N, CA, C and O atoms as a GROMACS GRO file, in nm:
protein
  320
    1UNK      N    1  -4.098   9.690  18.829
    1UNK     CA    2  -4.003   9.766  18.906
    1UNK      C    3  -4.079   9.848  19.010
    1UNK      O    4  -4.189   9.897  18.986
    2UNK      N    5  -4.017   9.862  19.124
    2UNK     CA    6  -4.078   9.945  19.227
    2UNK      C    7  -4.050  10.092  19.198
    2UNK      O    8  -3.961  10.126  19.120
    3UNK      N    9  -4.126  10.177  19.261
    3UNK     CA   10  -4.106  10.321  19.244
    3UNK      C   11  -3.966  10.362  19.288
    3UNK      O   12  -3.902  10.446  19.225
    4UNK      N   13  -3.918  10.301  19.397
    4UNK     CA   14  -3.783  10.332  19.446
    4UNK      C   15  -3.677  10.294  19.344
    4UNK      O   16  -3.582  10.370  19.323
    5UNK      N   17  -3.691  10.179  19.280
    5UNK     CA   18  -3.596  10.136  19.178
    5UNK      C   19  -3.596  10.232  19.059
    5UNK      O   20  -3.491  10.268  19.007
    6UNK      N   21  -3.715  10.272  19.018
    6UNK     CA   22  -3.725  10.366  18.906
    6UNK      C   23  -3.658  10.498  18.940
    6UNK      O   24  -3.582  10.552  18.859
    7UNK      N   25  -3.686  10.551  19.058
    7UNK     CA   26  -3.626  10.678  19.099
    7UNK      C   27  -3.475  10.666  19.110
    7UNK      O   28  -3.403  10.760  19.075
    8UNK      N   29  -3.425  10.553  19.157
    8UNK     CA   30  -3.281  10.531  19.168
    8UNK      C   31  -3.216  10.534  19.029
    8UNK      O   32  -3.110  10.595  19.010
    9UNK      N   33  -3.278  10.468  18.932
    9UNK     CA   34  -3.225  10.468  18.796
    9UNK      C   35  -3.229  10.608  18.737
    9UNK      O   36  -3.134  10.651  18.671
   10UNK      N   37  -3.338  10.679  18.760
   10UNK     CA   38  -3.352  10.816  18.708
   10UNK      C   39  -3.242  10.905  18.766
   10UNK      O   40  -3.181  10.983  18.694
   11UNK      N   41  -3.217  10.893  18.896
   11UNK     CA   42  -3.114  10.974  18.962
   11UNK      C   43  -2.975  10.940  18.907
   11UNK      O   44  -2.896  11.029  18.877
   12UNK      N   45  -2.946  10.810  18.893
   12UNK     CA   46  -2.815  10.768  18.841
   12UNK      C   47  -2.793  10.816  18.698
   12UNK      O   48  -2.679  10.844  18.659
   13UNK      N   49  -2.901  10.827  18.622
   13UNK     CA   50  -2.890  10.874  18.483
   13UNK      C   51  -2.878  11.026  18.476
   13UNK      O   52  -2.852  11.080  18.369
   14UNK      N   53  -2.895  11.093  18.589
   14UNK     CA   54  -2.885  11.239  18.590
   14UNK      C   55  -3.008  11.308  18.534
   14UNK      O   56  -3.002  11.426  18.498
   15UNK      N   57  -3.118  11.235  18.525
   15UNK     CA   58  -3.242  11.293  18.473
   15UNK      C   59  -3.301  11.386  18.578
   15UNK      O   60  -3.310  11.348  18.696
   16UNK      N   61  -3.344  11.506  18.539
   16UNK     CA   62  -3.400  11.598  18.639
   16UNK      C   63  -3.535  11.549  18.691
   16UNK      O   64  -3.624  11.514  18.614
   17UNK      N   65  -3.547  11.546  18.821
   17UNK     CA   66  -3.673  11.505  18.884
   17UNK      C   67  -3.750  11.628  18.928
   17UNK      O   68  -3.694  11.722  18.985
   18UNK      N   69  -3.878  11.627  18.900
   18UNK     CA   70  -3.965  11.732  18.949
   18UNK      C   71  -4.066  11.669  19.044
   18UNK      O   72  -4.089  11.548  19.040
   19UNK      N   73  -4.125  11.750  19.126
   19UNK     CA   74  -4.225  11.701  19.222
   19UNK      C   75  -4.362  11.748  19.176
   19UNK      O   76  -4.383  11.866  19.146
   20UNK      N   77  -4.454  11.653  19.172
   20UNK     CA   78  -4.592  11.683  19.132
   20UNK      C   79  -4.685  11.623  19.236
   20UNK      O   80  -4.680  11.503  19.263
   21UNK      N   81  -4.767  11.705  19.295
   21UNK     CA   82  -4.860  11.663  19.400
   21UNK      C   83  -4.789  11.588  19.512
   21UNK      O   84  -4.837  11.488  19.564
   22UNK      N   85  -4.671  11.641  19.548
   22UNK     CA   86  -4.597  11.584  19.660
   22UNK      C   87  -4.518  11.458  19.630
   22UNK      O   88  -4.454  11.402  19.720
   23UNK      N   89  -4.520  11.412  19.505
   23UNK     CA   90  -4.447  11.290  19.468
   23UNK      C   91  -4.353  11.321  19.352
   23UNK      O   92  -4.383  11.406  19.268
   24UNK      N   93  -4.238  11.252  19.348
   24UNK     CA   94  -4.149  11.270  19.233
   24UNK      C   95  -4.221  11.229  19.104
   24UNK      O   96  -4.290  11.127  19.100
   25UNK      N   97  -4.204  11.309  19.002
   25UNK     CA   98  -4.270  11.283  18.875
   25UNK      C   99  -4.170  11.220  18.778
   25UNK      O  100  -4.063  11.275  18.753
   26UNK      N  101  -4.205  11.105  18.726
   26UNK     CA  102  -4.125  11.038  18.624
   26UNK      C  103  -4.210  11.036  18.497
   26UNK      O  104  -4.322  10.985  18.499
   27UNK      N  105  -4.158  11.091  18.388
   27UNK     CA  106  -4.236  11.093  18.264
   27UNK      C  107  -4.282  10.953  18.223
   27UNK      O  108  -4.206  10.857  18.235
   28UNK      N  109  -4.405  10.942  18.176
   28UNK     CA  110  -4.459  10.810  18.138
   28UNK      C  111  -4.371  10.733  18.039
   28UNK      O  112  -4.357  10.611  18.051
   29UNK      N  113  -4.312  10.802  17.944
   29UNK     CA  114  -4.227  10.732  17.846
   29UNK      C  115  -4.105  10.668  17.912
   29UNK      O  116  -4.062  10.561  17.872
   30UNK      N  117  -4.051  10.735  18.014
   30UNK     CA  118  -3.938  10.679  18.086
   30UNK      C  119  -3.980  10.557  18.167
   30UNK      O  120  -3.908  10.458  18.173
   31UNK      N  121  -4.097  10.564  18.229
   31UNK     CA  122  -4.149  10.448  18.303
   31UNK      C  123  -4.171  10.329  18.209
   31UNK      O  124  -4.140  10.215  18.245
   32UNK      N  125  -4.224  10.356  18.090
   32UNK     CA  126  -4.247  10.249  17.992
   32UNK      C  127  -4.115  10.187  17.950
   32UNK      O  128  -4.103  10.064  17.941
   33UNK      N  129  -4.014  10.270  17.926
   33UNK     CA  130  -3.883  10.219  17.887
   33UNK      C  131  -3.824  10.130  17.996
   33UNK      O  132  -3.774  10.021  17.967
   34UNK      N  133  -3.831  10.175  18.120
   34UNK     CA  134  -3.775  10.097  18.232
   34UNK      C  135  -3.851   9.967  18.252
   34UNK      O  136  -3.790   9.863  18.278
   35UNK      N  137  -3.983   9.970  18.240
   35UNK     CA  138  -4.061   9.848  18.256
   35UNK      C  139  -4.034   9.751  18.141
   35UNK      O  140  -4.028   9.630  18.163
   36UNK      N  141  -4.018   9.803  18.020
   36UNK     CA  142  -3.987   9.717  17.905
   36UNK      C  143  -3.852   9.647  17.926
   36UNK      O  144  -3.837   9.529  17.896
   37UNK      N  145  -3.755   9.721  17.979
   37UNK     CA  146  -3.625   9.663  18.008
   37UNK      C  147  -3.636   9.555  18.116
   37UNK      O  148  -3.571   9.451  18.107
   38UNK      N  149  -3.717   9.579  18.217
   38UNK     CA  150  -3.735   9.482  18.325
   38UNK      C  151  -3.801   9.354  18.273
   38UNK      O  152  -3.762   9.244  18.312
   39UNK      N  153  -3.900   9.369  18.185
   39UNK     CA  154  -3.967   9.252  18.127
   39UNK      C  155  -3.866   9.170  18.045
   39UNK      O  156  -3.864   9.047  18.053
   40UNK      N  157  -3.784   9.238  17.967
   40UNK     CA  158  -3.684   9.169  17.885
   40UNK      C  159  -3.583   9.095  17.973
   40UNK      O  160  -3.541   8.984  17.940
   41UNK      N  161  -3.544   9.156  18.084
   41UNK     CA  162  -3.449   9.092  18.176
   41UNK      C  163  -3.511   8.968  18.241
   41UNK      O  164  -3.446   8.864  18.252
   42UNK      N  165  -3.637   8.980  18.284
   42UNK     CA  166  -3.704   8.863  18.343
   42UNK      C  167  -3.715   8.750  18.241
   42UNK      O  168  -3.694   8.633  18.275
   43UNK      N  169  -3.749   8.784  18.117
   43UNK     CA  170  -3.763   8.682  18.014
   43UNK      C  171  -3.629   8.614  17.986
   43UNK      O  172  -3.624   8.492  17.969
   44UNK      N  173  -3.521   8.692  17.982
   44UNK     CA  174  -3.388   8.634  17.960
   44UNK      C  175  -3.351   8.538  18.073
   44UNK      O  176  -3.295   8.431  18.048
   45UNK      N  177  -3.381   8.576  18.196
   45UNK     CA  178  -3.353   8.488  18.310
   45UNK      C  179  -3.436   8.361  18.303
   45UNK      O  180  -3.385   8.251  18.327
   46UNK      N  181  -3.563   8.375  18.270
   46UNK     CA  182  -3.652   8.259  18.260
   46UNK      C  183  -3.604   8.163  18.150
   46UNK      O  184  -3.612   8.042  18.166
   47UNK      N  185  -3.553   8.217  18.040
   47UNK     CA  186  -3.503   8.132  17.932
   47UNK      C  187  -3.384   8.050  17.977
   47UNK      O  188  -3.370   7.934  17.938
   48UNK      N  189  -3.297   8.108  18.058
   48UNK     CA  190  -3.182   8.033  18.110
   48UNK      C  191  -3.230   7.920  18.200
   48UNK      O  192  -3.179   7.808  18.192
   49UNK      N  193  -3.328   7.948  18.285
   49UNK     CA  194  -3.382   7.845  18.374
   49UNK      C  195  -3.447   7.734  18.290
   49UNK      O  196  -3.434   7.616  18.323
   50UNK      N  197  -3.516   7.771  18.182
   50UNK     CA  198  -3.579   7.670  18.095
   50UNK      C  199  -3.474   7.585  18.024
   50UNK      O  200  -3.494   7.465  18.005
   51UNK      N  201  -3.362   7.645  17.985
   51UNK     CA  202  -3.253   7.566  17.925
   51UNK      C  203  -3.200   7.463  18.024
   51UNK      O  204  -3.171   7.349  17.986
   52UNK      N  205  -3.189   7.502  18.150
   52UNK     CA  206  -3.148   7.407  18.253
   52UNK      C  207  -3.253   7.297  18.270
   52UNK      O  208  -3.219   7.180  18.288
   53UNK      N  209  -3.379   7.335  18.263
   53UNK     CA  210  -3.487   7.236  18.274
   53UNK      C  211  -3.481   7.138  18.158
   53UNK      O  212  -3.501   7.018  18.176
   54UNK      N  213  -3.454   7.189  18.039
   54UNK     CA  214  -3.446   7.103  17.921
   54UNK      C  215  -3.333   7.000  17.933
   54UNK      O  216  -3.340   6.892  17.875
   55UNK      N  217  -3.230   7.035  18.010
   55UNK     CA  218  -3.116   6.945  18.027
   55UNK      C  219  -3.143   6.836  18.130
   55UNK      O  220  -3.066   6.740  18.141
   56UNK      N  221  -3.250   6.850  18.206
   56UNK     CA  222  -3.284   6.751  18.308
   56UNK      C  223  -3.357   6.633  18.247
   56UNK      O  224  -3.405   6.638  18.133
   57UNK      N  225  -3.365   6.526  18.327
   57UNK     CA  226  -3.440   6.409  18.284
   57UNK      C  227  -3.585   6.449  18.261
   57UNK      O  228  -3.645   6.520  18.342
   58UNK      N  229  -3.639   6.403  18.152
   58UNK     CA  230  -3.776   6.437  18.116
   58UNK      C  231  -3.874   6.393  18.224
   58UNK      O  232  -3.866   6.280  18.274
   59UNK      N  233  -3.966   6.481  18.261
   59UNK     CA  234  -4.068   6.456  18.363
   59UNK      C  235  -4.010   6.429  18.501
   59UNK      O  236  -4.078   6.372  18.586
   60UNK      N  237  -3.885   6.469  18.524
   60UNK     CA  238  -3.826   6.454  18.656
   60UNK      C  239  -3.867   6.569  18.746
   60UNK      O  240  -3.917   6.671  18.700
   61UNK      N  241  -3.845   6.551  18.875
   61UNK     CA  242  -3.883   6.653  18.973
   61UNK      C  243  -3.804   6.781  18.948
   61UNK      O  244  -3.861   6.890  18.952
   62UNK      N  245  -3.673   6.770  18.922
   62UNK     CA  246  -3.591   6.889  18.899
   62UNK      C  247  -3.643   6.967  18.779
   62UNK      O  248  -3.649   7.090  18.782
   63UNK      N  249  -3.681   6.896  18.673
   63UNK     CA  250  -3.731   6.963  18.554
   63UNK      C  251  -3.861   7.038  18.584
   63UNK      O  252  -3.878   7.152  18.541
   64UNK      N  253  -3.950   6.975  18.656
   64UNK     CA  254  -4.077   7.040  18.690
   64UNK      C  255  -4.054   7.165  18.776
   64UNK      O  256  -4.120   7.267  18.757
   65UNK      N  257  -3.960   7.155  18.871
   65UNK     CA  258  -3.929   7.269  18.956
   65UNK      C  259  -3.871   7.384  18.874
   65UNK      O  260  -3.908   7.500  18.893
   66UNK      N  261  -3.780   7.351  18.783
   66UNK     CA  262  -3.719   7.456  18.702
   66UNK      C  263  -3.820   7.524  18.610
   66UNK      O  264  -3.818   7.646  18.596
   67UNK      N  265  -3.908   7.446  18.548
   67UNK     CA  266  -4.012   7.507  18.465
   67UNK      C  267  -4.104   7.595  18.549
   67UNK      O  268  -4.148   7.702  18.504
   68UNK      N  269  -4.133   7.551  18.670
   68UNK     CA  270  -4.215   7.631  18.760
   68UNK      C  271  -4.143   7.760  18.798
   68UNK      O  272  -4.205   7.866  18.806
   69UNK      N  273  -4.013   7.751  18.821
   69UNK     CA  274  -3.934   7.871  18.852
   69UNK      C  275  -3.935   7.969  18.736
   69UNK      O  276  -3.948   8.090  18.756
   70UNK      N  277  -3.921   7.917  18.614
   70UNK     CA  278  -3.923   8.005  18.496
   70UNK      C  279  -4.057   8.078  18.486
   70UNK      O  280  -4.061   8.198  18.457
   71UNK      N  281  -4.164   8.008  18.511
   71UNK     CA  282  -4.297   8.070  18.506
   71UNK      C  283  -4.311   8.176  18.616
   71UNK      O  284  -4.371   8.281  18.594
   72UNK      N  285  -4.255   8.148  18.734
   72UNK     CA  286  -4.262   8.244  18.844
   72UNK      C  287  -4.182   8.369  18.813
   72UNK      O  288  -4.223   8.480  18.848
   73UNK      N  289  -4.068   8.353  18.746
   73UNK     CA  290  -3.986   8.469  18.708
   73UNK      C  291  -4.065   8.559  18.614
   73UNK      O  292  -4.068   8.681  18.630
   74UNK      N  293  -4.128   8.498  18.514
   74UNK     CA  294  -4.205   8.576  18.417
   74UNK      C  295  -4.325   8.644  18.484
   74UNK      O  296  -4.361   8.757  18.449
   75UNK      N  297  -4.387   8.577  18.580
   75UNK     CA  298  -4.506   8.631  18.645
   75UNK      C  299  -4.472   8.740  18.745
   75UNK      O  300  -4.561   8.814  18.787
   76UNK      N  301  -4.348   8.751  18.783
   76UNK     CA  302  -4.309   8.848  18.885
   76UNK      C  303  -4.354   8.989  18.849
   76UNK      O  304  -4.400   9.063  18.937
   77UNK      N  305  -4.344   9.028  18.726
   77UNK     CA  306  -4.386   9.161  18.686
   77UNK      C  307  -4.535   9.184  18.697
   77UNK      O  308  -4.579   9.298  18.710
   78UNK      N  309  -4.612   9.078  18.692
   78UNK     CA  310  -4.757   9.091  18.702
   78UNK      C  311  -4.802   9.111  18.845
   78UNK      O  312  -4.914   9.156  18.869
   79UNK      N  313  -4.716   9.077  18.941
   79UNK     CA  314  -4.753   9.084  19.082
   79UNK      C  315  -4.709   9.212  19.149
   79UNK      O  316  -4.737   9.233  19.267
   80UNK      N  317  -4.640   9.298  19.076
   80UNK     CA  318  -4.588   9.421  19.137
   80UNK      C  319  -4.690   9.531  19.130
   80UNK      O  320  -4.664   9.642  19.176
   0.00000   0.00000   0.00000
């Protein structure tokens, strides 16, 4: 998740934001919770894509693309 997304969620939840060294401070436990939720959401999406891949002809182009998409979804969190 980006910093903007985290701050948006914090604001919507009504959590008080403080400023530390000129930047909004989000408690580490809250950041961990939000990142854990994001990882779970990416994994759930990837599983749906893999189910679609499983329904395709074995070793077909569509199946390979879908498996590649599932891997890209899971890797998205590693690239942020």
